[in-house]
NUZALUM-255162 format. One line per field, with one value per residue (C-alpha): residue number from 1; z, y, x; residue in three letters. Coordinates in nm, 4 decimals. Example, Ala and Ser with C-alpha at 12.3 -4.5 7.8 and 13.67 -1.06 7.14 Angstrom:
// NUZALUM-255162
nr = [1 | 2]
z = [0.7800 | 0.7140]
y = [-0.4500 | -0.1060]
x = [1.2300 | 1.3670]
rest = [ala | ser]
***
This chain:
// NUZALUM-255162
nr = [1 | 2 | 3 | 4 | 5 | 6 | 7 | 8 | 9 | 10 | 11 | 12 | 13 | 14 | 15 | 16 | 17 | 18 | 19 | 20 | 21 | 22 | 23 | 24 | 25 | 26 | 27 | 28 | 29 | 30 | 31 | 32 | 33 | 34 | 35 | 36 | 37 | 38 | 39 | 40 | 41 | 42 | 43 | 44 | 45 | 46 | 47 | 48 | 49 | 50 | 51 | 52 | 53 | 54 | 55 | 56 | 57 | 58 | 59 | 60 | 61 | 62 | 63 | 64 | 65 | 66 | 67 | 68 | 69 | 70 | 71 | 72 | 73 | 74 | 75 | 76 | 77 | 78 | 79 | 80 | 81 | 82 | 83 | 84 | 85 | 86 | 87 | 88 | 89 | 90 | 91 | 92 | 93 | 94 | 95 | 96 | 97 | 98 | 99 | 100 | 101 | 102 | 103 | 104 | 105 | 106 | 107 | 108 | 109 | 110 | 111 | 112 | 113 | 114 | 115 | 116 | 117 | 118 | 119 | 120 | 121 | 122 | 123 | 124 | 125 | 126 | 127 | 128 | 129 | 130 | 131 | 132 | 133 | 134 | 135 | 136 | 137 | 138 | 139 | 140 | 141 | 142 | 143 | 144 | 145 | 146 | 147 | 148 | 149 | 150 | 151 | 152 | 153 | 154 | 155 | 156 | 157 | 158 | 159 | 160 | 161 | 162 | 163 | 164 | 165 | 166 | 167 | 168 | 169 | 170 | 171 | 172 | 173 | 174 | 175 | 176 | 177 | 178 | 179 | 180 | 181 | 182 | 183 | 184 | 185 | 186 | 187 | 188 | 189 | 190 | 191 | 192 | 193 | 194 | 195 | 196 | 197 | 198 | 199 | 200 | 201 | 202 | 203 | 204 | 205 | 206 | 207 | 208 | 209 | 210 | 211 | 212 | 213 | 214 | 215 | 216 | 217 | 218 | 219 | 220 | 221 | 222 | 223 | 224 | 225 | 226 | 227 | 228 | 229 | 230 | 231 | 232 | 233 | 234 | 235 | 236 | 237 | 238 | 239 | 240 | 241 | 242 | 243 | 244 | 245 | 246 | 247 | 248 | 249 | 250 | 251 | 252 | 253 | 254 | 255 | 256 | 257 | 258 | 259 | 260]
z = [1.7253 | 2.0504 | 1.9503 | 1.8543 | 2.1909 | 2.3649 | 2.1658 | 2.2546 | 2.6232 | 2.6098 | 2.4496 | 2.7142 | 2.9958 | 2.8517 | 2.8105 | 3.1745 | 3.2871 | 3.2876 | 3.0814 | 3.1108 | 2.9661 | 2.6292 | 2.4201 | 2.3060 | 1.9465 | 1.7739 | 1.4111 | 1.1034 | 0.9890 | 1.0134 | 1.3779 | 1.4735 | 1.2804 | 1.4620 | 1.7981 | 1.7228 | 1.6133 | 1.9299 | 2.1470 | 1.9711 | 2.0132 | 2.3761 | 2.4515 | 2.2979 | 2.4895 | 2.8171 | 2.7679 | 2.6983 | 2.9952 | 3.2359 | 3.1062 | 3.1495 | 3.4989 | 3.5968 | 3.4363 | 3.6215 | 3.9561 | 3.9226 | 3.7938 | 4.0881 | 4.3238 | 4.1500 | 4.1594 | 4.5374 | 4.6030 | 4.4020 | 4.5145 | 4.8795 | 4.8372 | 4.6673 | 4.9418 | 5.2072 | 5.0176 | 4.9661 | 5.3364 | 5.4302 | 5.1893 | 5.4111 | 5.7027 | 5.4962 | 5.4681 | 5.1165 | 5.0756 | 5.1875 | 4.9640 | 4.6574 | 4.7485 | 4.7980 | 4.4650 | 4.2885 | 4.4602 | 4.3494 | 3.9901 | 4.0003 | 4.1239 | 3.8567 | 3.5926 | 3.7375 | 3.7212 | 3.3649 | 3.2621 | 3.4325 | 3.2603 | 2.9217 | 2.9551 | 3.0826 | 2.7848 | 2.5390 | 2.7009 | 2.6796 | 2.3107 | 2.2297 | 2.4227 | 2.2069 | 1.8776 | 1.6974 | 1.4712 | 1.3856 | 1.1981 | 1.0282 | 0.7920 | 0.6836 | 0.6080 | 0.9296 | 0.9251 | 1.2333 | 1.2535 | 1.2228 | 1.4831 | 1.7290 | 1.6737 | 1.7520 | 2.0735 | 2.1761 | 2.1264 | 2.3929 | 2.6619 | 2.5082 | 2.4343 | 2.1652 | 1.8608 | 1.6397 | 1.3293 | 0.9651 | 0.8029 | 0.7938 | 0.7788 | 0.8678 | 0.7968 | 1.0925 | 1.3019 | 1.3522 | 1.6630 | 1.8375 | 1.7452 | 1.8712 | 2.1979 | 2.2321 | 2.1753 | 2.4110 | 2.6847 | 2.6525 | 2.6766 | 2.9769 | 3.1412 | 3.0917 | 3.2442 | 3.5406 | 3.6249 | 3.4694 | 3.7748 | 3.5801 | 3.3401 | 2.9720 | 2.7511 | 2.4376 | 2.1521 | 1.8669 | 1.5512 | 1.3912 | 1.0649 | 1.0392 | 0.7541 | 0.8640 | 1.1353 | 1.2670 | 1.6262 | 1.8414 | 2.1438 | 2.4369 | 2.6870 | 3.0280 | 3.3096 | 3.5907 | 3.8418 | 3.5815 | 3.5987 | 3.7719 | 3.5376 | 3.7029 | 3.6482 | 3.2854 | 3.1686 | 3.4619 | 3.4042 | 3.0893 | 3.2904 | 3.3510 | 3.6709 | 3.7690 | 3.9017 | 4.0379 | 4.4164 | 4.5954 | 4.2899 | 4.3035 | 4.5572 | 4.4360 | 4.0572 | 3.9872 | 3.6844 | 3.6839 | 3.5828 | 3.2372 | 3.0201 | 2.9381 | 2.9133 | 2.6438 | 2.4595 | 2.4536 | 2.3286 | 2.0548 | 1.9463 | 1.9267 | 1.7262 | 1.4745 | 1.4769 | 1.6671 | 2.0208 | 2.3007 | 2.5445 | 2.8211 | 2.8132 | 3.0604 | 2.9374 | 2.9439 | 3.2119 | 3.3991 | 3.3237 | 3.0842 | 2.7148 | 2.6059 | 2.2517 | 2.0375 | 1.7350 | 1.4395 | 1.1245 | 0.7983 | 0.5817 | 0.8692]
y = [9.2830 | 9.2411 | 8.9023 | 8.7804 | 8.8937 | 8.7159 | 8.4001 | 8.4177 | 8.4631 | 8.1657 | 7.9461 | 8.0533 | 7.9751 | 7.6314 | 7.5749 | 7.6728 | 7.3829 | 7.5211 | 7.2301 | 7.3348 | 7.6821 | 7.7635 | 8.0803 | 8.2870 | 8.2292 | 8.5247 | 8.6192 | 8.4048 | 8.4997 | 8.3241 | 8.4290 | 8.2661 | 7.9517 | 7.9304 | 7.9830 | 7.7063 | 7.4705 | 7.5472 | 7.4695 | 7.1374 | 7.0439 | 7.1579 | 6.9420 | 6.6393 | 6.7011 | 6.7529 | 6.4266 | 6.2383 | 6.3877 | 6.3252 | 5.9713 | 5.9032 | 6.0546 | 5.8298 | 5.5287 | 5.5966 | 5.6477 | 5.3285 | 5.1264 | 5.2420 | 5.1253 | 4.7877 | 4.7364 | 4.7510 | 4.4208 | 4.1850 | 4.3749 | 4.3440 | 3.9700 | 3.9229 | 4.1138 | 3.8944 | 3.5721 | 3.6720 | 3.7573 | 3.4097 | 3.2150 | 3.2074 | 3.0301 | 2.8078 | 2.4321 | 2.2767 | 2.2306 | 2.5860 | 2.7176 | 2.5579 | 2.7039 | 3.0493 | 3.0284 | 2.9426 | 3.2402 | 3.4704 | 3.3418 | 3.4050 | 3.7606 | 3.8277 | 3.7068 | 3.9383 | 4.2339 | 4.1384 | 4.1336 | 4.4657 | 4.6412 | 4.4964 | 4.6065 | 4.9542 | 5.0043 | 4.8875 | 5.1085 | 5.4045 | 5.3418 | 5.3101 | 5.6292 | 5.8199 | 5.6790 | 5.7989 | 5.4975 | 5.1859 | 5.1561 | 4.8241 | 4.7589 | 4.3987 | 4.1505 | 3.9590 | 3.6235 | 3.6770 | 3.3195 | 3.1723 | 3.4128 | 3.3429 | 2.9664 | 2.9698 | 3.1656 | 2.9502 | 2.6321 | 2.7498 | 2.7158 | 2.4575 | 2.7075 | 2.6383 | 2.8633 | 2.8997 | 3.1177 | 3.1493 | 3.2687 | 3.6457 | 3.9041 | 4.2671 | 4.5168 | 4.5956 | 4.5109 | 4.1332 | 4.1463 | 4.3993 | 4.2163 | 3.8906 | 4.0640 | 4.1930 | 3.8477 | 3.6837 | 3.9380 | 3.8724 | 3.4967 | 3.5342 | 3.7613 | 3.4938 | 3.2368 | 3.4606 | 3.5590 | 3.2750 | 3.0533 | 2.7632 | 2.7485 | 2.6583 | 2.9576 | 2.9938 | 3.2191 | 3.3191 | 3.5168 | 3.7110 | 3.9028 | 4.2025 | 4.4472 | 4.6833 | 4.4970 | 4.1691 | 4.0781 | 3.8492 | 3.7391 | 3.5799 | 3.4373 | 3.2729 | 3.1521 | 3.3438 | 3.5780 | 3.8453 | 4.2193 | 4.4571 | 4.7023 | 5.0046 | 4.8667 | 4.7537 | 5.0696 | 5.1015 | 4.7594 | 4.9035 | 5.1716 | 5.1180 | 4.9225 | 4.8924 | 4.5527 | 4.4352 | 4.4736 | 4.1654 | 4.0257 | 4.2070 | 3.9705 | 3.6456 | 3.6707 | 3.8016 | 4.0109 | 4.3706 | 4.5405 | 4.6545 | 4.3707 | 4.5087 | 4.8631 | 4.7452 | 4.5715 | 4.9000 | 5.0924 | 4.8370 | 4.8364 | 5.2163 | 5.2308 | 5.0024 | 5.2275 | 4.9591 | 4.9187 | 4.6672 | 4.6213 | 4.3903 | 4.2350 | 4.0104 | 3.6533 | 3.4845 | 3.2166 | 3.3857 | 3.5110 | 3.7717 | 3.8197 | 4.0558 | 4.1754 | 4.3067 | 4.4838 | 4.5624 | 4.7461 | 4.5549 | 4.7145 | 4.9214]
x = [2.2800 | 2.0845 | 1.9453 | 2.2920 | 2.4253 | 2.1392 | 2.2104 | 2.5795 | 2.4978 | 2.2630 | 2.5281 | 2.7792 | 2.5336 | 2.4701 | 2.8426 | 2.8975 | 2.6790 | 2.3237 | 2.1933 | 1.8288 | 1.8938 | 1.7361 | 1.7485 | 1.4525 | 1.3392 | 1.1785 | 1.1297 | 1.1844 | 1.5320 | 1.8682 | 1.9184 | 1.5883 | 1.6838 | 2.0185 | 1.8456 | 1.5926 | 1.8716 | 2.0659 | 1.7618 | 1.7107 | 2.0760 | 2.0723 | 1.7693 | 1.9374 | 2.2602 | 2.0739 | 1.8826 | 2.2064 | 2.3910 | 2.1008 | 2.0668 | 2.4381 | 2.4346 | 2.1465 | 2.3134 | 2.6385 | 2.4639 | 2.2600 | 2.5550 | 2.7663 | 2.4949 | 2.4652 | 2.8430 | 2.8509 | 2.6735 | 2.8989 | 3.2084 | 3.1066 | 3.0397 | 3.3756 | 3.5561 | 3.3953 | 3.4717 | 3.8369 | 3.8752 | 3.7454 | 3.9676 | 4.2771 | 4.1081 | 3.8762 | 3.9074 | 3.9351 | 3.5582 | 3.4832 | 3.7610 | 3.6022 | 3.2645 | 3.4164 | 3.5982 | 3.2721 | 3.1080 | 3.3900 | 3.3586 | 2.9840 | 3.0349 | 3.2978 | 3.0508 | 2.7849 | 3.0241 | 3.1148 | 2.7478 | 2.6813 | 2.9727 | 2.8755 | 2.5124 | 2.6053 | 2.8390 | 2.5727 | 2.3075 | 2.5449 | 2.6171 | 2.2469 | 2.1735 | 2.4180 | 2.2859 | 1.9768 | 1.9564 | 2.1535 | 2.4820 | 2.4108 | 2.1192 | 2.0965 | 1.8208 | 1.7544 | 1.5762 | 1.3604 | 1.2285 | 1.5776 | 1.7168 | 1.4348 | 1.4578 | 1.8315 | 1.7803 | 1.4840 | 1.6869 | 1.9324 | 1.6640 | 1.4307 | 1.1524 | 0.8933 | 0.8546 | 0.5496 | 0.5323 | 0.6231 | 0.9449 | 0.9761 | 1.2529 | 1.3200 | 1.5957 | 1.8203 | 2.1224 | 2.1222 | 2.3422 | 2.1199 | 1.7996 | 1.9487 | 2.0355 | 1.6786 | 1.5267 | 1.7766 | 1.7003 | 1.3261 | 1.3817 | 1.6138 | 1.3572 | 1.0894 | 1.3257 | 1.3995 | 1.0430 | 0.8440 | 0.8539 | 1.0036 | 0.7095 | 0.7657 | 0.8424 | 0.6329 | 0.7433 | 0.5152 | 0.5905 | 0.3091 | 0.3343 | 0.1032 | 0.0509 | 0.3287 | 0.5174 | 0.6505 | 0.5675 | 0.7787 | 0.5743 | 0.7634 | 0.5150 | 0.5478 | 0.3233 | 0.4892 | 0.3313 | 0.2647 | 0.3260 | 0.0812 | -0.0914 | 0.0702 | 0.4233 | 0.4050 | 0.5795 | 0.8201 | 0.9770 | 1.1396 | 1.3205 | 1.6950 | 1.7706 | 1.4036 | 1.2985 | 0.9677 | 0.9383 | 1.0670 | 1.2461 | 1.5811 | 1.7350 | 1.5784 | 1.5665 | 1.9152 | 2.0058 | 2.1202 | 1.7955 | 1.9053 | 1.7742 | 1.4294 | 1.5618 | 1.8037 | 1.5194 | 1.3292 | 1.6344 | 1.7025 | 1.3379 | 1.3284 | 1.6523 | 1.4772 | 1.1673 | 0.9804 | 0.8536 | 0.8135 | 0.5282 | 0.4148 | 0.0680 | -0.1139 | -0.1475 | -0.4842 | -0.4741 | -0.1885 | 0.1573 | 0.2923 | 0.3620 | 0.6371 | 0.5775 | 0.8633 | 0.7194 | 0.9481 | 0.8389 | 0.8665 | 1.1312 | 1.2763]
rest = [thr | arg | arg | leu | gln | ser | leu | arg | gln | gly | val | glu | gln | phe | gly | ala | gly | glu | leu | ser | his | arg | val | ala | val | ser | gly | ser | asp | glu | val | ala | ala | val | ala | ala | ser | phe | asn | gln | ala | ala | ser | arg | ile | glu | thr | leu | val | arg | ser | his | gln | ser | leu | leu | ala | asn | ala | ser | his | glu | leu | arg | ser | pro | leu | ala | arg | met | arg | met | ala | val | ser | met | leu | glu | asp | ala | asp | pro | ala | gln | arg | glu | arg | leu | lys | arg | glu | ile | asp | gln | asn | val | ala | glu | leu | asp | ala | leu | val | glu | glu | val | leu | leu | ala | ser | arg | leu | asp | ala | ala | arg | gly | ile | asp | arg | his | glu | thr | val | asp | val | leu | gly | leu | val | ala | glu | glu | ala | ala | arg | val | gly | ala | thr | val | asp | gly | ser | ala | thr | ser | val | gln | gly | asp | glu | arg | leu | leu | arg | arg | ala | val | arg | asn | leu | ile | glu | asn | ala | gln | arg | tyr | gly | gly | gly | ser | pro | ile | glu | ile | met | leu | lys | thr | leu | ala | gln | ala | val | glu | val | arg | val | cys | asp | arg | gly | gly | gly | val | pro | asp | ala | leu | arg | glu | arg | ile | phe | glu | pro | phe | tyr | arg | leu | pro | gly | his | ala | glu | thr | ala | gly | gly | val | gly | leu | gly | leu | ser | leu | val | lys | gln | ile | ala | glu | arg | his | arg | gly | arg | val | arg | cys | glu | pro | arg | glu | gly | gly | gly | ser | cys | phe | val | leu | ser | leu | pro | val | gly | ala]
***
């Protein structure tokens, strides 16, 4: 019974908060199978807890700025003249909207973290979805009709986030969206003529709350948009990447498997 006792001790250590603890796996019997299953579950739980801890810490940091601006605006309202009062009210409304967006994106990121796949599987008209989102900002779309299986609401959110990212960092340049159907996947390419993304940061920009140096104060946003795109793509067994655009700028490519 020594291996069972060791397994029990390992489970108790993990339950006491030692999230990195794993149990030894030896042999090929049922005890070894249980130990291996426990290690897999423990790894998944540790990843989720660490991710949620990081999300909470970063969200708390991001909440401070709009709250501080709101506190200052409210303190100035009493002594403000009518024109200043209107300006302060608009600023408060803007900060409330920013807090709203942050809470919504944190909740969505948390739900996606906890899910291994997607709950809804429906046929999604990718061209129609992209065309609707592009029309909101006057972007051009080029491509043929194609569809994938997935969650339409999540895919719409991913496309919208890519378009909003191009608006935010594209320097006011026109946004061009192209759909390309490959043998095994559909690619949605959202391209701009902004300053581009340095090679060394093309992976980091998909991390939660990461923003390019010098852009956090000027570009706005809460730093979760691209991270959510990555999560949504992965839940659909796809991926997203950033490529340099010939002639300047960036192309963000959302790749979704056909028949996912």
